[in-house]
TORGUVO-149214 format. One record per residue (C-alpha): residue in one letter; x, y, z. Coordinates in steps of 0.25 Angstrom, whole numbers, plus 5000, padded with zeros to 4 digits. Layout:
N
AXYZ;...
***
This chain:
856
M523250425652;R523750565649;I522850655641;T523550765634;S522950905634;A522750905619;I522050765620;L521150825631;C520950955623;A520550875611;F519550785619;L518950915625;L518750965611;S518250835605;G516750885607;A516450845621;A516650985626;F516351055613;G515150975608;Q514651095600;K515851105591;K516050985582;H517551015579;P518151095590;N519551085586;Q519351145572;L518851265564;S518151225552;N517051255542;D516751235528;H517951305523;I519151275533;K519551175543;V520551195554;V520751085564;W521651075577;Q522050945583;G522550935597;K523850865599;A524450785611;D525450905614;G524250995617;T524351075604;F523251105593;P523851105579;I522951115567;A522750975561;T521851015549;L521751135540;Q520851115528;V520051195518;K518851155511;K519051165496;E517951135485;G517251055496;K518450975501;W519350995513;I520751015509;E522051035517;G522551175519;P523951205524;K524551105534;P523851125547;S524751185559;G524151275570;E525551315575;H525651455582;T526851545582;L527151655592;L528351745590;Y528951805603;S530151895605;A530551955619;T531152075612;K530752155599;P531352085587;S532352165579;T532052225566;E533452205560;P533652095550;T534451975554;E534551915540;T534951955526;F534551895513;E535051875499;K534451875485;I534251745478;T535451775470;G536351825482;G536651955487;K535952045498;F534452065497;P534052175495;E535152255489;E535552385496;A535152465484;Y533652435488;H533552535499;Y532052545499;Q532052395503;Q533052385514;E532252425525;Q531052335521;W531952215519;K532652245532;E531352245540;S530852115532;I532052035536;N532052055551;D531751945561;V530251975562;S530051985547;L530851855545;N530051795556;K531251755565;A530951855576;G530551805590;Q530351675596;A529251585589;F528351505597;H527651395589;F526551325595;L525251245593;P524051295602;G523951215615;K522551245619;M521251245611;L519951305616;I518651285607;K517751405607;S516351415601;D516851475588;A518351465589;I519551385594;E520651445603;F522051405605;S523051445615;K524551425618;E525451465629;T526851495624;G528051545632;V527851685628;A526351695626;T524951635626;V524351625612;T522851605609;S522251585596;N520751585593;W520251525580;R518951525573;I518351525559;D517951655553;P516351645551;Q516451755540;N517651695533;P517551535534;T518951515528;D519551595540;V519951555554;L520051675563;V521151675574;K521351765585;M522751755593;T523151805606;V524551815611;K524751845626;A526151865630;K526851795642;A528151875640;K528552015635;G528952015621;Y528552025606;F527551925601;S527051895587;M525951785585;A525851715572;T524551665566;P524551515569;T524951425557;L523651365552;G524351285542;T525651275534;V525951255519;A527151175514;Q527951235503;E527551125493;Q526051155496;L526151305495;G525251365484;W525451515487;T525751605499;S525751745501;V525851865511;P525151965502;G525952085498;Y527252015501;F527351885493;Q526551775487;G527051645481;N527051495480;A528451445484;L529451485494;Q530751555491;K532051525498;N532651665494;F532151755505;A532351885498;L531651835485;A530451785493;Y530351895504;A530652025495;Y529951975482;G529051855485;H529751775475;G529351655482;V528851645496;P529751675508;D530251545515;R530351615528;P529151655537;V529351805535;V528351905541;Y527852015533;R527252145536;E525852185533;R526252315527;C526452245513;A525452125516;T524352165506;T523352065511;L523552015525;S523451865522;P524751785521;L524251655515;V524751515510;T524051435499;T524251285498;K524351215484;N522951155487;G522351285487;V522151325502;T522551465506;L522851495521;S522951645524;V523151715537;I522451855538;P522551945550;E521352015556;P521152155550;G521752255558;L522952175563;A523952225552;R524452365552;D523652485546;P524652555537;W524052695541;A523452665555;K523052805559;D523852925555;K525152875550;I525752765541;T525852625548;Q526152545536;T527452485542;D526752435555;W526952285556;H525752225564;I525652085557;G526651995551;L526251905539;S526951775534;H526651655524;M527451575535;N527351545549;R528651565558;K529151425555;G529151455540;Q527951365536;L526951425525;A525851475534;P525251615533;T525551685546;I525251815553;Y526051875564;Y525451965574;P526052055579;V527352055572;L528452025582;G529152155587;E528052245580;K526952325587;S526052245597;S527052125597;E527652165611;L526852105623;N527152105638;A526751975645;G525251965647;E524952055635;E524251995623;Y523752025609;S522851955599;F522651955584;S521751895574;F521851835560;R521251735551;Y521751615543;S521051595530;L521051455524;I520451445510;A520351355499;G520851455489;D522051525484;W522851645490;F522051745482;Q520751705488;A521451715502;I521951855499;K520551895495;H519951835508;A520951915516;A520752045509;N519252045507;D518651955518;I519551995529;Y520152135525;K518952185518;F519652235506;D518452215497;E517652305506;T518552415508;L518452465494;S517052525498;L517852625507;R518552685495;Q518052815490;S518752905480;K518853055482;Q519453065468;S519152985456;L520352915449;T519952975436;D520053115443;R521453075448;I521953045434;E521453175429;K522153245440;M523453165439;H523453215424;H523653355429;Y524653315439;L525453245428;T525453355418;D525953455428;P527553435427;K527653485441;T526753395448;S527153275440;L528653305441;W528753295425;N530153305420;I530653325406;E532153295403;E533053285391;F533653145389;K534253095376;G533653205368;K532253185373;Q531353255382;I530953155392;G529853165403;A529553095416;Q529153125430;S530053135442;Y530253015450;L530653045465;G530652905470;G531952815471;V532752795459;V534252755459;G535052875455;S533952975455;D534253115460;K532753145461;D532853155445;A532153025442;M531053035431;K529952925427;N528752905420;S527752805424;D526452765417;Y526652795402;G525352735399;A524652825408;M525352945403;W524952915388;M523552875393;L523353005400;A523953095389;H522953025379;A521753025388;T521853175391;N522553225378;D523353315387;P524453395380;E525253405393;L525353245392;T525353225378;G526353335375;K527153355387;V527153215394;L527053105385;P528253145375;P529353165385;A528753035393;K528952955380;N530353015378;F530652965392;K530252825388;L531052825376;V532352865382;Q532052775394;Q532252655385;Q533652605382;T533852605366;D535352575365;E535752445360;G536152345371;F535552255382;F534552355387;K534052415374;G532552425375;S532452435390;V532352555399;E533552635405;G532752655418;Q531452695424;Y531852825428;Y532652945422;L533553025430;A533553165425;K534853215431;K535653095427;K534953085414;K534752935414;F533752825416;V533852735428;E533152615434;E532452635448;W533452555456;G534752515449;E535352505436;V534552385430;V533652365419;E532352285421;P531552215410;I530252255416;A530752395416;L530852375401;T529452325401;Y528952445409;Y529652565404;V529752525389;M528752415386;L527552475394;D527852625394;I528152625379;G527052515376;N525952605383;M526452725375;L526352645362;L524852615365;F524652765364;E525652785353;P525652655345;G526352725333;D527552775341;T528652695334;E529752745343;L528952685355;K528752555348;T530152545345;R530552565359;L529452465363;K530152355354;Y531552385360;G530952355374;A530152235370;D531352175363;K532252205375;L531252145384;L531052025375;S532652005375;W532752005390;Q531651905392;K532251775397;A531951635392;D530951605403;G530151735400;S530651815412;W531551945412;A532651985421;V532252075433;A533352175428;Y534652195421;D535852265427;R536052395418;K537552385418;T537852235417;E536552195409;Q536452075418;G535152035426;A534852095439;F534052055451;K534251915448;D533651875462;I532251905457;K531451865445;D530651965436;V529351925440;R528752055434;P527852075421;T529052105413;F528352025401;Y527352135400;G528352215391;M528152105381;I526652115381;V526852265378;A527752225366;Y526852125361;R525652215361;L526352335354;L527352265345;K526452145342;D527652045342;E527351905347;K528651885353;Y528351985363;L527051915367;K527851785368;A528851855377;A527751915386;Q527051775388;K528451715391;G528651815401;A527351805407;D527451655408;W528651665416;F528051775425;I526851695428;K527651575432;N528651655440;A527851765446;V526351745445;E526351595449;T527351615460;G526951755466;S528251815463;F528351955457;L529352065456;G529152215456;V529652325447;C530152425457;G531652425457;D531752505470;A531052395477;R531952285471;Y530752245463;A529852205475;P528552145469;D527652255466;F526552305456;A527152225445;T526352105450;G525052175447;Q525652225433;S526052075430;A524552035431;Q524152145421;A525352095412;L524851955412;L523452005409;D523952085397;L524751965392;Y523451875393;D522751985384;F523751955373;T523851805375;K522451765381;N523251655388;K522551635401;K523751605409;Y524151755409;Q522751795413;D522851695425;A524251745429;A523751885428;V522651855438;T523551785447;C524551895447;A523451995450;K522951915461;I524351915467;Y524352065465;T523152085474;T524152045485;S524852185482;I523552255487;Y523352295501;T522052235507;H522252285521;P521952345531;I520452355530;A520152495525;N519152575533;H518652715537;N519652735549;P520152875550;K521652895548;T522553015546;V523553025534;N524553145534;G523553225542;I522353185533;A521153115538;R520952985530;E520052855532;D520852725532;W520252685518;E520852805512;I522252765515;S522052615515;Q523152525509;T522052425505;G521852405490;L523252475487;S524452395481;F525852415484;E527052455475;H527752335481;G527552255493;G528252145500;I529352175510;F530052265500;G528952345494;S528652495496;A527352455503;T528052415515;R528252565518;H527452645509;G526152555508;P525452525495;I525352615483;Q524152695476;L524652665462;A523652555459;S524052505446;H523452365448;A522052425449;G521652415435;M522252275433;F521452225446;I520152275439;R520552195427;M520852075436;Y519452095443;K518852085429;L519551965425;T519451885438;G518251935446;E519151945458;Q518552065466;I519752095474;F520452145461;A519452255459;D519352285474;M520852305474;A520852395462;R519752485467;S520352495481;A521652545475;A521052645466;I519852705474;G519852795485;R521352825486;D521252975487;A522052975500;F523252945492;V523053045480;D523653185480;S522553285479;K523353375471;T523753285460;S522853165462;V524153075461;A524152965472;S525252935481;Y526052805477;Y526352745491;W525252725501;N526052795512;A526152925504;M524652945505;N524253065496;R525553125493;G525353105478;A526453065468;G527553105477;P528853065470;Y528152985460;P527453085450;H527452975439;H526452895447;A525352985443;W525452915429;W525352775435;Q524152825443;I523452875431;G523752735424;W523252645435;I522052725438;T521652725423;D521952575422;Y521052555434;L519852635430;L519852585416;S519952435421;E518752475430;V518052535418;E518152405410;L517752315422;R516552395425;S516052405411;N516252255409;G517252295397;K516252385390;I517252495393;S518752465391;F520052535387;P521252465381;R522452445391;G523852465388;F525052415396;V525352415410;T526152525416;P527552515422;K527752485433;V526652505444;G525752395440;P524752345430;H523952475426;Q523852485411;T523752605400;Y522452655393;G522052755383;F522852715371;E521652655364;A520152675364;G519352585373;T517952555372;V516752615380;Y515452525378;G515952495364;D516452625360;K517952655358;A518352765367;K519752825372;L520052865386;V520053015388;I520253095400;K519453225400;E519553285413;G518253355418;L517353295408;A516653195417;E516753215432;P515953135442;D515653195456;K516053075464;P517553025464;A517152885464;I516752895450;E517852875440;C517652945426;I518352885414;T518252955400;A518352895386;Q518052955373;S517452885361;T518252875349;S517152865339;K516052955344;N515853085352;S515753015366;I516553015379;Y516352905389;I516352935404;I516552805412;L516152825426;M516552725437;N516152715451;N517452685459;S516752665472;S516052545479;A514852625481;Q513852685471;T514252815467;D513252925463;F513853045456;A513653155445;L514553165433;K514953305428;I515253305413;D515953425407;E515753425392;T516853535389;K517853425392;I517353335381;G518153415371;G517953525362;S516553585362;K515853455362;K514553445370;I513853325377;S512753265369;A512353145378;L512753065390;K512452925391;W512752805400;L513452695391;E512952585400;N511452605397;N511552705386;Q510652805394;A510852945395;A511752985407;K511353075418;I512653115425;D512153195437;Q511753065445;I512552945442;K512652815450;I513752705448;Q513852585456;P515052535464;F516252515454;E515352525442;Q515352625430;K514552695420;T514852765407;I514352895401;E514452925386;I514653075384;Q514153105369;F514553235363;
***
């Protein structure tokens, strides 16, 4: 009788040799069960893969255990070998999108498409039982592969694996994480490579899936970590089991490793599929042809990672990777501000009222004096003469809060004129829409960012939102109200029967453009503005119809579209804005489906926030300046647009954290701590990116502290998002006892909203937002100082917030000459306990606040 090696091995492992181990061929506990079964051919596939859910063992992905090693004797070419077309036909992307050409090219070479090299697929052939682990090994023609498996005692849903590859031949090697299990298409509940895509169904058109994430790529493409926000490719089954693969911290690239940018280094590859195209989250290390992948015979390398197998959804898996493995929730304690956010607003006020620093221009157009700031970024047809205004809500808020004649007299009137002439009022197909986002001073014409198109969402942005926010401050302005109605009626007429809108219309032919993509953006928000201000039910019905279509086609599928024309609308911060749009619609309708969709949308937007690498105190050098790692960390920052097309591939994330206030509101609504942690991480301790002369932060991460650069209008957006964040924190920390009405979101960088058009409430008293520079000055930059003036009595309220994870002890200096006139302070008291306030020794606990009433 012939005894095969597998049967003999199974006998040895049956308990006779390992009596101390009840189940030597499995890793199991009260949460997960992974069982290997020896076969007659000498291999050890995984036979059982289960998760305990609600006290019962349920099946996870279909068990596998197959290993894959990639090998190439020569370095793989970086040149593409395939081309791709739009779903409507024609080359993708078009030549006009020159910012995307290089990124697309590097994304369709054989390494990225997972075609490079020779793939060795195998099941392990030897099993060795250790005291706390199981070890497998396999001899291939080019390398010996060893894998050591054990359950993580700290995270019982995780299996820790260490793999070692020892070369037998000279060449380039890349080891894939073994396929723990696979998910059939019909069993797919959700899959994602965070920062690149998410979705619940495969998409056959490669360009649509790969560039936009409108459906999941049906090929095993390999993504770079540069835009992977959380290092955790994952697949969720329809029965609620999520499998994710998480590389050990330190394996991926550090975007600024020591003294220069290393954002584009490629250490690990991430995919939602294995090399065979089966749905199975996979990591490749090193990437074939990249650093460390070249070995001589006899050389070896090792790397570690973990499988996480949970009875939960993808969001739970993301939180696990971010917090439990990459310590995102702990790194907030590193953040220490050198300048408060409220001080930045005051300093940016001066920057924006100086025409030289703000690059403010006045031009004559159609008989009006129009004003806007220079825009030196890319605009088709620009000869460095493009002009733009950004956050009209912030402009009007700052002017009213400061009552500064430089703003009220010199900035607002020409800015309003700019808006009036920007809108097309001639009869015809485009009446009520905008001529373009930008004004070219030399050509005396308005143009779009990238081509002669008109977008319905541009109408929502630059008519409905901008005019809407102005009308909140100037409700009696009949001209603005007329213009708003023009825009509302045009947007309504452009709405399709199913509730959607076209992405764009060709300016010349009036026909739909970009028919290869759907307008999965919050275009319906324009109808919310129209309903709130014009009070006509038809607009609310249109908003609901648009939102219903959006929920079905975007939120439920994970498909979103961006608003940056120069990036061919790669998904961007409009996703976060969509969450706020749905929240606002819920406020009007009280239909919970909109609130639920808003929460889902916000959860998806957490995958636009970097949670790696782990921030620390390591010394680094940035442009000759000594910094600690946490000061320049990408952790906590969002990107303009990610994916393979986005600016984040080269420039990294952005400092413009428009989502911060919305995330605080989401934390208040859901209790999900990660929303608050992400908001605060983006806002606090970002001084390394702030220009000391102007207090304006750089836009892109790679610019570090170069200030506004070619985007001076960004200062308005910065004032807008900071105000929204701070006032959202005020409402949260006061349990609603202090709150101020919110206006509309801003075009186009995200969900932050306008304030200051109506009085709010401070412990039951009506009070309006005011900015009185120098009135109250804490001596610690961790303390934010927000001021409101009572509308009914002689009181000013000073809201003091500790934006630090540690208790802050500070003194507060109050200058009564800043109150106004010759008024004198009669009393200071804490509103929380109605006791007299001593301001020389104040203590505020982490992320809490106190409020002083100044009586005069």
